Biopython code that builds the backbone (N, CA, C, O; Angstrom):
import numpy as np
from Bio.PDB.StructureBuilder import StructureBuilder

atoms = [
    (1, "UNK", "N", (43.156, -61.865, 159.426)),
    (1, "UNK", "CA", (41.601, -62.144, 159.693)),
    (1, "UNK", "C", (41.543, -63.403, 160.908)),
    (1, "UNK", "O", (42.348, -64.334, 160.902)),
    (2, "UNK", "N", (40.663, -63.281, 161.734)),
    (2, "UNK", "CA", (40.451, -64.539, 162.562)),
    (2, "UNK", "C", (40.040, -65.799, 162.330)),
    (2, "UNK", "O", (38.915, -65.810, 161.832)),
    (3, "UNK", "N", (40.550, -66.959, 162.509)),
    (3, "UNK", "CA", (39.767, -67.993, 162.392)),
    (3, "UNK", "C", (38.621, -68.095, 162.391)),
    (3, "UNK", "O", (38.017, -67.276, 163.083)),
    (4, "UNK", "N", (38.005, -68.881, 161.809)),
    (4, "UNK", "CA", (36.503, -69.092, 161.749)),
    (4, "UNK", "C", (36.235, -69.685, 163.010)),
    (4, "UNK", "O", (37.002, -70.457, 163.585)),
    (5, "UNK", "N", (34.831, -69.204, 163.539)),
    (5, "UNK", "CA", (34.587, -69.713, 164.948)),
    (5, "UNK", "C", (33.022, -70.316, 164.498)),
    (5, "UNK", "O", (32.376, -70.329, 163.450)),
    (6, "UNK", "N", (32.874, -70.643, 165.439)),
    (6, "UNK", "CA", (31.323, -71.791, 165.369)),
    (6, "UNK", "C", (30.473, -70.851, 165.609)),
    (6, "UNK", "O", (30.875, -69.822, 166.154)),
    (7, "UNK", "N", (29.034, -71.012, 165.233)),
    (7, "UNK", "CA", (27.832, -70.007, 165.734)),
    (7, "UNK", "C", (27.436, -69.702, 167.240)),
    (7, "UNK", "O", (26.650, -68.831, 167.611)),
    (8, "UNK", "N", (28.085, -70.525, 167.968)),
    (8, "UNK", "CA", (28.114, -70.714, 169.344)),
    (8, "UNK", "C", (29.004, -69.718, 169.979)),
    (8, "UNK", "O", (28.714, -69.194, 171.054)),
    (9, "UNK", "N", (29.960, -69.484, 169.398)),
    (9, "UNK", "CA", (31.311, -68.468, 169.622)),
    (9, "UNK", "C", (30.922, -67.239, 169.377)),
    (9, "UNK", "O", (30.954, -66.352, 170.230)),
    (10, "UNK", "N", (30.444, -67.050, 167.961)),
    (10, "UNK", "CA", (29.870, -65.779, 167.569)),
    (10, "UNK", "C", (28.853, -64.994, 168.368)),
    (10, "UNK", "O", (28.874, -63.786, 168.604)),
    (11, "UNK", "N", (27.885, -65.970, 168.774)),
    (11, "UNK", "CA", (26.996, -65.516, 169.550)),
    (11, "UNK", "C", (27.131, -65.056, 170.964)),
    (11, "UNK", "O", (26.428, -64.235, 171.554)),
    (12, "UNK", "N", (28.267, -65.802, 171.449)),
    (12, "UNK", "CA", (29.079, -65.286, 172.655)),
    (12, "UNK", "C", (29.505, -63.880, 172.686)),
    (12, "UNK", "O", (29.201, -63.040, 173.532)),
    (13, "UNK", "N", (30.442, -63.698, 171.385)),
    (13, "UNK", "CA", (31.034, -62.366, 171.307)),
    (13, "UNK", "C", (30.011, -61.387, 171.332)),
    (13, "UNK", "O", (30.009, -60.437, 172.114)),
    (14, "UNK", "N", (29.054, -61.637, 170.397)),
    (14, "UNK", "CA", (28.205, -60.677, 170.272)),
    (14, "UNK", "C", (27.296, -59.995, 171.388)),
    (14, "UNK", "O", (26.912, -58.826, 171.424)),
    (15, "UNK", "N", (27.045, -61.049, 172.309)),
    (15, "UNK", "CA", (26.381, -60.865, 173.723)),
    (15, "UNK", "C", (27.359, -59.993, 174.515)),
    (15, "UNK", "O", (27.001, -58.968, 175.097)),
    (16, "UNK", "N", (28.602, -60.452, 174.505)),
    (16, "UNK", "CA", (29.578, -59.810, 175.357)),
    (16, "UNK", "C", (29.752, -58.397, 174.593)),
    (16, "UNK", "O", (29.487, -57.420, 175.293)),
    (17, "UNK", "N", (30.047, -58.208, 173.625)),
    (17, "UNK", "CA", (30.101, -56.884, 172.981)),
    (17, "UNK", "C", (28.474, -55.912, 173.341)),
    (17, "UNK", "O", (28.460, -54.731, 173.687)),
    (18, "UNK", "N", (27.574, -56.547, 173.197)),
    (18, "UNK", "CA", (26.405, -55.795, 173.683)),
    (18, "UNK", "C", (26.497, -55.652, 174.956)),
    (18, "UNK", "O", (25.655, -54.811, 175.270)),
    (19, "UNK", "N", (27.227, -56.120, 176.139)),
    (19, "UNK", "CA", (27.209, -55.955, 177.127)),
    (19, "UNK", "C", (28.223, -54.898, 177.718)),
    (19, "UNK", "O", (28.066, -54.183, 178.708)),
    (20, "UNK", "N", (29.167, -54.968, 176.968)),
    (20, "UNK", "CA", (30.548, -53.889, 177.123)),
    (20, "UNK", "C", (29.975, -52.172, 176.582)),
    (20, "UNK", "O", (30.238, -51.137, 177.193)),
    (21, "UNK", "N", (29.235, -52.261, 175.424)),
    (21, "UNK", "CA", (28.530, -51.292, 174.741)),
    (21, "UNK", "C", (27.682, -50.619, 175.603)),
    (21, "UNK", "O", (27.964, -49.441, 175.822)),
    (22, "UNK", "N", (26.493, -51.198, 176.264)),
    (22, "UNK", "CA", (25.709, -50.681, 177.396)),
    (22, "UNK", "C", (25.838, -50.366, 178.120)),
    (22, "UNK", "O", (25.105, -49.423, 178.415)),
    (23, "UNK", "N", (27.112, -50.909, 179.376)),
    (23, "UNK", "CA", (27.792, -50.732, 180.206)),
    (23, "UNK", "C", (28.171, -49.337, 180.216)),
    (23, "UNK", "O", (27.684, -48.453, 180.921)),
    (24, "UNK", "N", (29.279, -49.216, 179.182)),
    (24, "UNK", "CA", (29.625, -48.117, 178.615)),
    (24, "UNK", "C", (28.954, -47.050, 178.550)),
    (24, "UNK", "O", (29.384, -46.055, 179.135)),
    (25, "UNK", "N", (27.396, -46.979, 177.622)),
    (25, "UNK", "CA", (26.394, -46.068, 177.606)),
    (25, "UNK", "C", (26.236, -45.470, 179.117)),
    (25, "UNK", "O", (26.572, -44.382, 179.585)),
    (26, "UNK", "N", (25.535, -46.714, 179.753)),
    (26, "UNK", "CA", (25.207, -46.154, 181.379)),
    (26, "UNK", "C", (26.123, -45.785, 181.932)),
    (26, "UNK", "O", (25.862, -44.806, 182.632)),
    (27, "UNK", "N", (27.342, -46.168, 181.977)),
    (27, "UNK", "CA", (28.384, -45.432, 183.009)),
    (27, "UNK", "C", (28.518, -43.808, 182.256)),
    (27, "UNK", "O", (28.534, -42.934, 183.122)),
    (28, "UNK", "N", (28.609, -43.299, 180.913)),
    (28, "UNK", "CA", (28.685, -42.060, 180.591)),
    (28, "UNK", "C", (27.629, -41.266, 181.312)),
    (28, "UNK", "O", (27.825, -40.267, 182.005)),
    (29, "UNK", "N", (26.209, -41.993, 180.986)),
    (29, "UNK", "CA", (25.313, -41.215, 181.415)),
    (29, "UNK", "C", (25.026, -40.845, 183.204)),
    (29, "UNK", "O", (24.494, -39.837, 183.668)),
    (30, "UNK", "N", (25.507, -41.875, 183.843)),
    (30, "UNK", "CA", (25.651, -41.890, 185.121)),
    (30, "UNK", "C", (26.921, -40.803, 185.644)),
    (30, "UNK", "O", (26.852, -40.466, 186.826)),
    (31, "UNK", "N", (27.803, -40.374, 185.009)),
    (31, "UNK", "CA", (28.888, -39.878, 185.280)),
    (31, "UNK", "C", (28.695, -38.564, 184.327)),
    (31, "UNK", "O", (29.676, -37.850, 184.535)),
    (32, "UNK", "N", (28.095, -38.139, 183.660)),
    (32, "UNK", "CA", (27.407, -36.917, 183.286)),
    (32, "UNK", "C", (26.181, -36.047, 184.444)),
    (32, "UNK", "O", (25.984, -34.873, 184.758)),
    (33, "UNK", "N", (25.658, -37.178, 184.751)),
    (33, "UNK", "CA", (24.453, -36.711, 186.035)),
    (33, "UNK", "C", (25.325, -36.239, 187.276)),
    (33, "UNK", "O", (25.137, -35.118, 187.751)),
    (34, "UNK", "N", (26.270, -37.094, 187.793)),
    (34, "UNK", "CA", (26.864, -36.803, 188.861)),
    (34, "UNK", "C", (27.653, -35.191, 188.716)),
    (34, "UNK", "O", (27.667, -34.170, 189.404)),
    (35, "UNK", "N", (28.226, -35.596, 187.518)),
    (35, "UNK", "CA", (29.114, -34.254, 187.270)),
    (35, "UNK", "C", (27.969, -32.863, 187.269)),
    (35, "UNK", "O", (28.357, -31.722, 187.520)),
    (36, "UNK", "N", (26.884, -33.119, 187.024)),
    (36, "UNK", "CA", (25.988, -31.519, 186.937)),
    (36, "UNK", "C", (25.884, -31.413, 188.592)),
    (36, "UNK", "O", (26.192, -30.379, 189.185)),
    (37, "UNK", "N", (25.445, -32.528, 189.215)),
    (37, "UNK", "CA", (25.160, -32.430, 190.521)),
    (37, "UNK", "C", (26.402, -31.848, 191.221)),
    (37, "UNK", "O", (26.257, -31.058, 192.153)),
    (38, "UNK", "N", (27.467, -32.176, 190.844)),
    (38, "UNK", "CA", (28.646, -31.621, 191.392)),
    (38, "UNK", "C", (28.588, -30.033, 191.366)),
    (38, "UNK", "O", (28.710, -29.245, 192.304)),
    (39, "UNK", "N", (28.383, -29.817, 190.131)),
    (39, "UNK", "CA", (28.992, -28.316, 189.468)),
    (39, "UNK", "C", (27.640, -27.471, 190.140)),
    (39, "UNK", "O", (27.665, -26.240, 190.133)),
    (40, "UNK", "N", (26.477, -28.204, 190.711)),
    (40, "UNK", "CA", (25.147, -27.399, 191.027)),
    (40, "UNK", "C", (25.940, -27.146, 192.711)),
    (40, "UNK", "O", (26.181, -25.986, 193.047)),
    (41, "UNK", "N", (26.240, -28.137, 193.525)),
    (41, "UNK", "CA", (26.804, -28.047, 194.956)),
    (41, "UNK", "C", (27.714, -26.827, 194.792)),
    (41, "UNK", "O", (27.466, -25.671, 195.135)),
    (42, "UNK", "N", (28.897, -27.342, 194.155)),
    (42, "UNK", "CA", (29.943, -26.211, 194.107)),
    (42, "UNK", "C", (29.257, -24.782, 193.940)),
    (42, "UNK", "O", (29.381, -24.040, 194.915)),
    (43, "UNK", "N", (28.653, -24.359, 193.005)),
    (43, "UNK", "CA", (28.140, -23.158, 192.713)),
    (43, "UNK", "C", (27.302, -22.583, 193.698)),
    (43, "UNK", "O", (27.407, -21.365, 193.838)),
    (44, "UNK", "N", (26.221, -23.394, 194.655)),
    (44, "UNK", "CA", (25.528, -22.961, 195.529)),
    (44, "UNK", "C", (26.104, -22.815, 196.878)),
    (44, "UNK", "O", (25.633, -22.067, 197.735)),
    (45, "UNK", "N", (27.240, -23.632, 197.043)),
    (45, "UNK", "CA", (28.177, -23.453, 198.243)),
    (45, "UNK", "C", (28.996, -22.049, 198.348)),
    (45, "UNK", "O", (29.189, -21.412, 199.383)),
    (46, "UNK", "N", (29.389, -21.748, 197.167)),
    (46, "UNK", "CA", (30.117, -20.856, 196.909)),
    (46, "UNK", "C", (29.173, -19.680, 197.130)),
    (46, "UNK", "O", (29.432, -18.792, 197.943)),
    (47, "UNK", "N", (28.266, -19.697, 196.514)),
    (47, "UNK", "CA", (26.986, -18.469, 196.363)),
    (47, "UNK", "C", (26.622, -18.206, 197.900)),
    (47, "UNK", "O", (26.544, -17.068, 198.362)),
    (48, "UNK", "N", (26.411, -19.340, 198.626)),
    (48, "UNK", "CA", (25.981, -19.168, 200.283)),
    (48, "UNK", "C", (26.800, -18.354, 200.895)),
    (48, "UNK", "O", (26.405, -17.333, 201.458)),
    (49, "UNK", "N", (28.356, -18.823, 200.834)),
    (49, "UNK", "CA", (29.414, -18.339, 201.168)),
    (49, "UNK", "C", (29.535, -16.534, 201.167)),
    (49, "UNK", "O", (29.681, -15.692, 202.053)),
    (50, "UNK", "N", (29.332, -16.478, 199.122)),
    (50, "UNK", "CA", (29.419, -14.705, 199.188)),
    (50, "UNK", "C", (28.180, -14.391, 200.007)),
    (50, "UNK", "O", (28.384, -13.669, 200.982)),
    (51, "UNK", "N", (27.029, -14.764, 199.812)),
    (51, "UNK", "CA", (25.736, -13.993, 200.215)),
    (51, "UNK", "C", (25.635, -13.539, 201.914)),
    (51, "UNK", "O", (25.257, -12.519, 202.490)),
    (52, "UNK", "N", (26.149, -14.785, 202.338)),
    (52, "UNK", "CA", (26.504, -14.376, 204.092)),
    (52, "UNK", "C", (27.420, -13.619, 204.569)),
    (52, "UNK", "O", (27.278, -13.197, 205.716)),
    (53, "UNK", "N", (28.416, -13.315, 203.910)),
    (53, "UNK", "CA", (29.721, -12.497, 204.200)),
    (53, "UNK", "C", (30.499, -13.158, 205.197)),
    (53, "UNK", "O", (31.190, -12.532, 206.000)),
    (54, "UNK", "N", (30.403, -14.533, 205.172)),
    (54, "UNK", "CA", (31.518, -15.414, 206.202)),
    (54, "UNK", "C", (30.915, -15.409, 207.548)),
    (54, "UNK", "O", (31.516, -15.803, 208.547)),
    (55, "UNK", "N", (29.363, -14.819, 207.546)),
    (55, "UNK", "CA", (29.039, -14.750, 208.912)),
    (55, "UNK", "C", (29.048, -16.391, 209.332)),
    (55, "UNK", "O", (29.634, -16.598, 210.395)),
    (56, "UNK", "N", (28.591, -17.374, 208.788)),
    (56, "UNK", "CA", (28.250, -18.573, 208.830)),
    (56, "UNK", "C", (29.612, -19.301, 208.934)),
    (56, "UNK", "O", (30.582, -18.603, 208.640)),
    (57, "UNK", "N", (29.833, -20.458, 209.264)),
    (57, "UNK", "CA", (31.012, -21.267, 209.429)),
    (57, "UNK", "C", (30.678, -22.011, 208.057)),
    (57, "UNK", "O", (29.576, -22.198, 207.540)),
    (58, "UNK", "N", (32.040, -22.409, 207.585)),
    (58, "UNK", "CA", (32.322, -23.191, 206.087)),
    (58, "UNK", "C", (31.222, -24.253, 206.280)),
    (58, "UNK", "O", (30.264, -24.280, 205.507)),
    (59, "UNK", "N", (31.345, -25.159, 207.332)),
    (59, "UNK", "CA", (30.387, -26.310, 207.504)),
    (59, "UNK", "C", (28.891, -25.981, 207.072)),
    (59, "UNK", "O", (28.176, -26.754, 206.434)),
    (60, "UNK", "N", (28.576, -24.878, 207.459)),
    (60, "UNK", "CA", (26.965, -24.412, 207.429)),
    (60, "UNK", "C", (26.994, -24.202, 205.663)),
    (60, "UNK", "O", (26.177, -24.792, 204.956)),
    (61, "UNK", "N", (27.804, -23.497, 205.225)),
    (61, "UNK", "CA", (27.300, -23.104, 203.672)),
    (61, "UNK", "C", (27.435, -24.820, 203.077)),
    (61, "UNK", "O", (26.505, -25.070, 202.311)),
    (62, "UNK", "N", (28.217, -25.789, 203.247)),
    (62, "UNK", "CA", (28.301, -27.007, 202.961)),
    (62, "UNK", "C", (27.045, -27.540, 202.751)),
    (62, "UNK", "O", (26.580, -28.058, 201.736)),
    (63, "UNK", "N", (26.407, -27.294, 204.155)),
    (63, "UNK", "CA", (25.201, -28.201, 204.608)),
    (63, "UNK", "C", (23.797, -27.612, 203.686)),
    (63, "UNK", "O", (22.854, -28.251, 203.221)),
    (64, "UNK", "N", (24.122, -26.016, 203.640)),
    (64, "UNK", "CA", (23.359, -25.533, 202.933)),
    (64, "UNK", "C", (22.898, -25.898, 201.575)),
    (64, "UNK", "O", (21.777, -26.127, 201.120)),
    (65, "UNK", "N", (24.335, -25.886, 200.950)),
    (65, "UNK", "CA", (24.298, -26.346, 199.424)),
    (65, "UNK", "C", (23.753, -27.325, 199.308)),
    (65, "UNK", "O", (23.122, -27.402, 198.254)),
    (66, "UNK", "N", (23.677, -28.498, 200.198)),
    (66, "UNK", "CA", (23.269, -29.709, 199.966)),
    (66, "UNK", "C", (22.082, -30.176, 200.429)),
    (66, "UNK", "O", (21.790, -31.372, 200.431)),
    (67, "UNK", "N", (21.348, -29.263, 200.839)),
    (67, "UNK", "CA", (19.893, -29.154, 201.596)),
    (67, "UNK", "C", (18.892, -29.383, 200.392)),
    (67, "UNK", "O", (18.847, -28.625, 199.423)),
    (68, "UNK", "N", (18.217, -30.329, 200.523)),
    (68, "UNK", "CA", (17.062, -30.312, 199.148)),
    (68, "UNK", "C", (15.857, -29.418, 199.341)),
    (68, "UNK", "O", (15.014, -29.349, 198.447)),
    (69, "UNK", "N", (15.712, -28.613, 200.655)),
    (69, "UNK", "CA", (14.289, -27.958, 200.785)),
    (69, "UNK", "C", (15.129, -26.524, 200.974)),
    (69, "UNK", "O", (15.903, -26.528, 201.932)),
    (70, "UNK", "N", (15.081, -25.472, 200.291)),
    (70, "UNK", "CA", (15.371, -24.625, 200.542)),
    (70, "UNK", "C", (14.994, -23.806, 201.567)),
    (70, "UNK", "O", (15.832, -23.073, 202.093)),
    (71, "UNK", "N", (13.588, -23.823, 202.016)),
    (71, "UNK", "CA", (12.586, -23.433, 203.007)),
    (71, "UNK", "C", (13.529, -23.277, 204.388)),
    (71, "UNK", "O", (13.340, -22.330, 205.150)),
    (72, "UNK", "N", (14.604, -24.331, 204.653)),
    (72, "UNK", "CA", (15.481, -24.509, 205.733)),
    (72, "UNK", "C", (16.857, -23.599, 205.711)),
    (72, "UNK", "O", (17.573, -23.058, 206.554)),
    (73, "UNK", "N", (16.830, -23.721, 204.406)),
    (73, "UNK", "CA", (18.184, -22.404, 204.392)),
    (73, "UNK", "C", (17.688, -21.243, 204.277)),
    (73, "UNK", "O", (18.526, -20.363, 204.472)),
    (74, "UNK", "N", (16.464, -20.809, 203.992)),
    (74, "UNK", "CA", (16.289, -19.455, 204.038)),
    (74, "UNK", "C", (16.327, -18.840, 205.856)),
    (74, "UNK", "O", (17.026, -17.960, 206.358)),
    (75, "UNK", "N", (15.110, -19.869, 206.572)),
    (75, "UNK", "CA", (15.257, -19.878, 207.751)),
    (75, "UNK", "C", (16.848, -19.537, 208.191)),
    (75, "UNK", "O", (17.228, -18.415, 208.526)),
    (76, "UNK", "N", (17.598, -20.595, 208.129)),
    (76, "UNK", "CA", (19.137, -20.627, 208.565)),
    (76, "UNK", "C", (19.679, -18.808, 208.069)),
    (76, "UNK", "O", (20.089, -18.027, 208.928)),
    (77, "UNK", "N", (19.585, -18.483, 206.824)),
    (77, "UNK", "CA", (20.256, -17.482, 206.445)),
    (77, "UNK", "C", (19.414, -15.957, 207.034)),
    (77, "UNK", "O", (19.926, -14.838, 207.049)),
    (78, "UNK", "N", (18.164, -16.276, 207.438)),
    (78, "UNK", "CA", (17.409, -14.964, 208.236)),
    (78, "UNK", "C", (18.105, -15.039, 209.476)),
    (78, "UNK", "O", (18.500, -13.906, 209.753)),
    (79, "UNK", "N", (18.402, -15.787, 210.262)),
    (79, "UNK", "CA", (18.998, -16.009, 211.590)),
    (79, "UNK", "C", (20.182, -15.009, 211.798)),
    (79, "UNK", "O", (20.436, -14.267, 212.747)),
    (80, "UNK", "N", (20.964, -15.268, 210.359)),
    (80, "UNK", "CA", (22.297, -14.800, 210.569)),
    (80, "UNK", "C", (22.262, -13.086, 210.079)),
    (80, "UNK", "O", (23.175, -12.304, 210.340)),
    (81, "UNK", "N", (20.963, -12.709, 209.296)),
    (81, "UNK", "CA", (20.708, -11.377, 209.107)),
    (81, "UNK", "C", (20.396, -10.399, 209.661)),
    (81, "UNK", "O", (20.281, -9.345, 209.035)),
]
sb = StructureBuilder()
sb.init_structure("model")
sb.init_model(0)
sb.init_chain("A")
sb.init_seg("    ")
for serial, (resi, resn, name, xyz) in enumerate(atoms, 1):
    if name == "N":
        sb.init_residue(resn, " ", resi, " ")
    sb.init_atom(name, np.array(xyz, "f"), 0.0, 1.0, " ", f" {name:<3s}", serial, name[0])
structure = sb.get_structure()
């Protein structure tokens, strides 16, 4: 059993514990969100490579997968078809 601590030391330990717990929870949420984004990016990049039958260079598939506006991507694919 640890030696008896004063009230100030106990409050400091509680604050530190709260900080560590909160940062761990925030880190897990951020890691999960970034993991989902990575899966979406990899899926779209693979799908674009399959759909254009390798008529576009690999960098174009990567740009298309990261493109936030699909209308630009449709225009790019239209040029290839």
